N, C-alpha and C positions, 0 to 999 in steps of 0.2 A: 319367768312366766310359764309355768308348766301346765300342760294339758293332761288331764287324767280321765280315767273311766272307772267305774260307771258314772252316769250322769248324777249331778247333785240335785238337791231338792228344787232350787229355783229353775234349773234347766228343764226339769220335768214339768214344772208349772208353766213355763213359757211354751213348751211343746203343747200342753193342753189348751192354753189360750189361743195359740195359732190355729189349732184344730177346731176349737169351738167357734171362733170368729171367721174361719176360712181366710186368714190373713195371707198365708203363703201356700204354695202348692209344691208337689213333688217336682224336682228338677228346676226350680226357679233359679234365675241368675240375679243375685241381690247386691245392690250397692248399699253398704252400711255406712251411714253418715256418722263419722267419728270426729268429735272435737278434741278428744284427749281427756275429757272430764270423766268422772266415775260412771255416769249414766250410759254414755255412748260406749265406753270401754266394756262395761258389763253386758250391754247388748251384743257387742261383737263377740265377747267370750261365750255367751249362750249360743249364738248362731254358729260359731265354730264348733262347739260341742255337739250341736244338733245336725250339722251339715251332712255327716255320713248317713244318718237315718233318713234324711229328706233328699239326699243327692243334690244338694244345692251347690252352686258355684258362687263364691263370695269375692267381692272386691271392696275396697275402702275408699270413701269419698271424704276429703277434708277441705273445708273452705276457710281460707285465711284472708280476712278483711284487713289485717294489719292495724286494727284499732288499738291494740295494746302494745305496739312497738315490739321490743325484744321478746316479750312474753309470748306474743302471737307467733313469732318465728320459732321459738323453742317448742311451742305446741306442735307446729308442723313437723319439726325434726322428730319429736317423740312419736307422732303417728307414723312417720316413715319407718322408724326403727321397729315399731310394733308390727307393721305389715311385713317387714323383712323377717322378723322372728317367727311369724306365722306362715311365711311364704304365701301371703295374700297380697295381690297387686294393690297399689295405692295410687289414687288419682288426686292431685292437689290443684285447686284453683285459687287464684289470688285476685278476685275482683276488688278494686278500690272504689270506695264510695265517694261520689261527687256531691259536695254540699248543695250545689244548685239543683241537682236531680232530686236530692232528698227533699229540698224545699218545695219544688214544683209538684212532687208526689203528694203533698199535704199529709204526710205521715211522720211519725217519730222516727228517729234514726234507727231504733231497734226494730220497728215494724218494717222499715224499708230494707234494712240489712237482712231480715228474715226472708223477704221476697227475693232478694238477690241471691241468697243462699240456696233457696229451692230452685231457682233458675239454673244456677251453676250445677246443682246435683242432677237436674234433668239433662244438662249437656254431657255429664259423665255417663249417664244412662245410655245416651245415644252413642257415645264413643265406645263404651264397653259392651254394648249389646245386651244390657241387663233388662230384666222384666219388672223389678221392684226396687223401691228405695225404702230402707228401714231406718227409722229415727228412734232415739233413746229417750222419748218422753216417759215420765214416770207418774205414779199416782200423786206425788207431791206437786209436780208441775200442774197436774189437773186441778188439785185443790187450790193452788195459788191463782190459777187462771179464773176459776169460778169466783173466788173472793174479789179479784181485781175487777171483773166485769160487774159484780154485784155493787161494788163501791161506786162504779161509774154509772150505775142506773141502767144497765143493759136489760134488754128483753130476753126471751127464751133462747134466741140465737147465741148470745154471749154466755148465758148461764149453762148452756149445753156443753161448754168447755171444749176440750180437744177431742176430736173424733178419732176412733181407732184406725180409720182409713181415710185417705183423702185422694179424690180423683181417680180411684181405682188402682193407682200405682204406689202411693206412699202408705206404708204400714207402720204401726207402732206396737210392737209385740210386748213391751214391758210396761205399757200404760197402766195396768192394774196393780203394779207392785210398788210399795213405798220405798223411798230412798234408803232407809235404814236396812232394808232387806237386800238392796242392791250392794251397799257398802259391805255388809256381812259376807255376801257371796264373793266379792272381790278379795276379801281377806282369806276366805277358804281357798280360792284358786291362786292366791298369792300374786295377783296381777296389780301392777302399779298404775297410777293415773295422774293426770294434771289437775291443778286447782286454779280456777279462773279468778283472779283478784278483783275483777269488775263486779263479781257477785256480792262483794262487800260494800259497794258504793250505794249509799242511801239516796242518791239522786233519782234512781229509778223506782217507780211505784212497786214493781214486782219484788225488788229486793227488800223494800220496807215491809211489805206483807210477809215475806219469808222470815226476816230477822226479828220483826217486832210484833206484828199482828198474830201470826200463826202460833207462836209460843203462848201468847196470852189466851187465845181461844182454846188451845189444847189443855189448859188448866181446867176449863169447864167441860170439855169433851175430848178425852184422850184419844178417841178413835176418829178425830175430825177428818183426817185425810181420807179414810175409807168412806165416811159419811158423805163428804162432798163429792167424792168420785162416783159414788152410787147415785147421788142426787143428779149429777151432771148427765149420767146415762139415762135416767128416767126423763129428765127434761128434754134431752136430745131426741128421744123417740117421739115425745109429744110434739116437739118443734117440727120434726120431719113430717109428721102426719098433717099438722096445721098448714105447713108450707105447701103440701100437696093439695089440700083442699082449696087454698087460696089460689094456686096456679090454675086449678080447674075453674074456679069462679071467674078469674080474670079472662080466661079463654071464653067463658059463656057470656059474660056481660060486657066485654071489651071488644073494640074493633081496632085491629092493627092496620094503621095507615102507612105501612112501610117502616123503615128504620128510624124515621124522624118524628113519628107522631103515633100516639095511642089515644083513643076515645073510650070512655067508660060511661055506661048508663048510670046517671046519678041516682035515680030512684032505686034501681036494682042494687047498687052498691050500699046504699043506706039501709036496705032491707036485710042485709047480711048481719050476722053477729059481729060485735065490735072487734073482736080478736081477728076475724077474717077481713073486716074492712081495712084494718091497719096493714095487714099483710098484703092485700091486693094493691093498696097504694104504694107500699114499699117495693113490691115486685115490679110495678109499672115504672117507678122512678129508676130503679136499678137497671131495668132492661134498657132504658134509653141512655142511662149514664154509663153503660158498659160494665156494670157490676163492680166498678172500681171502688165505690165508697157507699156504705149503707147510710141512708138519710137518718137524721136524728129523730128520736121519738117526738120531741116537742114540735118539730116542723110537721110531722105527719098528723099529729093531733090538731094543730092549728088549721091545716088544710081541711080536715074532716069537720071541724067546727064551722068554717066558712061554708063548706058544702051543705051543712045541715040548715043554715039560715035561708038558703034558697035564692039568695040575691045573685043574679048573673053579672058577669063582667069583672069580678075581682081577679087579681093576678098575684102569683107568687113566683119566686125564682129560687129553686133548690138545686144547688150544685150547678150542673150544666143543663138543667131541665126547666122550661117555662111551663107553669101550671095555671090554668084558668078554667072558669066555668062559663060555658057557652050554652045558655038556655038549659036543657036537660042533659047536657053532656059535660063530664069532667075531661079536660083535654090536657094531655102531656105532650109537649113538643120539644125536640132537641134544639137548643139555642145555638146560633151561629157563633163561632169563636175564631179568634186570630191567634195562632200558636196555642199557648196554654191558658191565655187570659180571655175571659168573656168580653165581648164588645158591649159598651154602654155601662151605665151605672145601675146597680140593682141592690135591693135592700138586703138580701140574704147573703151577700158576698162574704166569703171567709178566706183568710190568707194565713197559712202556717208561718211561724217565726221560730227560728232556732235560738238557743241559749248557749253561747253568745250569738248575736246576729242582728240584722237590721232589715227593715222592710218599709216600703212606701204604702200608705193607705190611700187608694185611688180616689175615694170619695172627697177627700180634702187636700190631698197632696202632702200631708204631713209625714214625717219620717219618724219611726220608732226604732230606737237603738237599745239593745239589751247587752250589758257587759257584766262580767263576773269579777268580783273583787273579794279579798280577804277582809274580815271585819276590822282589822287594825289599820286598814287603808282608807276607810270611809267614816263619815259621821253618821249618826243614827237619825238625823232629821231629814224630812222629805219636803220638797217644794212642789209647786204646780208643774214645772217643766221637767223636774227630775225627782224620781221617787226610788226609795231603797226598799228592796224586798228580801225576805228571808228565803233563800233558795231551797231549804229543806221543808218548807211548808206547802209546796205544790209540786205536781208532776210536770217535768219540762217538756210537755207536749202541748205547746201553746199555739193559739191562733188569735187573729184579730178579726172582729166582726162588728156589725152594726147592732143597734139596740132593737130588741124584740119585745112586744107586749108580754108582761109576766116576768120579765127579768127582775131579779132581786140581788142585793149584796149587803154587806155590813160595813157602812161607811166608817172610816177611821174617825175617832173622836166621839162615837156614839155608844161606847161601852159594849160593843159587840152586838147591838140590836140590829135586827134585819129590817131593811127598808126597800120598798119597791122602787125600781129605778125611775119609773114614771113620777112618783111622788118626789124623789130627789130632784129631778129636773124641774118640777114645779116650784119647789123651795128655792132652787137656784135661779129661777126666772129665766130658764134657758128656752129660747124660741123653738117651736116645734120643728122648723126647718133645719135647725142645727142638731136637734136630737137624732134625726134620721141619719146624719152623716158622721156623728161623733164616734171615733174608734174605741172599741172595748177590747182590752187584753184579757183573754179567757183561758183558764186551765180546766182540766177535768174536775177539779175541786170547786170551781165557780169563777165568777168575775173577779179579776185581780185589780184592774185599773179601769176607771171611767175617764177616758181621754186624759187630759192633763189636769182634771178637776179634783179627783179624790181616789184614794186606794181603799181596798177592803182591809179592815182591821186584822183579819186572820193571817194576813201575809206580811205584816210589818216586822221589821227587825227588832231584836231585843238584845239584852246582855248575853243571852245564851246562843245567839246566832253565830254560826261558824262559816257561813258562806253567803255573800250578798249579791243579788242581781240588781244592778242599777238600770232603771228604765228611764230613758230620756226621750221626750216627745218634742220635736221641733217643727216649725212651719216650713 
């Protein structure tokens, strides 16, 4: 791994990006997050080449979750050797992920691991006395992120993609550059890197987008990565402005009753443009919920629909926030909890479930168990108590929740036709009291299972199935 001068083209472009966006300053002490993959190694190479010009002090941060066994350990060894060859200090952290903590966070394993990774990098910053953390996100990561959130039906917050800076400390100097340019640069510098085998696993939505969707879309738009990156930047600026307007509106029409309650003038809220109404509600909910989880669009819209009717006394429970209309006020109040579970029974309750994993649905006491098997170990038939699902047809970011008006699915046996869940319940002569408590297994792609009654046809196994998730619901 030879270092040479003068600067190569990519290094000059990174220098220009850092200057244009004011990402880094003269004399910064930078922790470079290095996984060992091509993106992070290229970032390190660029910053090493630019360090004399900027008088930077560099160190390397490597987070080893141990999720890939021996391969993870070999990544850590590679990064240590890389640091030694460059005489750059290496800080390695090995946080192990607890399944219970992942489950209680109501996030996917990947999202939870990302949070833990940033926390570990912040610890390295404190230990090393650094001023910045640099990560190796590229334009390809940006494009994949935009498509992923588009598929999930995200608003402008998700479609704005990965920001070039985060929290004033985290910077992404190579975010504007495509991966092909990154790999070409490493070839020029003759730097080696590691390849993460988990990137080939189609279990994860991002990997399926990278391997399947992106190549197809690029047949229609060869410059897709640049287009989506530019679109994300435009949407991000719009989103930031609208969030600022909404924050000002919330301050003007709302009354903060302390950390546990917010009241908003109903008439003033409904007089705002719809885009700002949604953001005011979202910001109020997130403010009481500790900004841990953004409320879903359908819940926000349902709340606004109820508010527009003008009938006082209705109630909703969204995450850990109790929402009601009291005469001319929309009231958000923090719900009392015991540990991580809310007290009492509530309609909007949601529980994350791992694959494989098991969970108790508190509204009925039923237990849902999800197990993974190879296709040659199971039959293709499905019964009421046990149903077989094609693992490759949905994203394994599953949750259980109760029925909500407007829910639809494609019942197995109906030839793929969509049906409202309310109509399905009517056809099945299910009492209204049971509809409210029936557990639904839901993925980002839609409702997978309706209790032990019916599955969605899109997720059934077939002769082409390579991995089966067996869902068993017991009393």
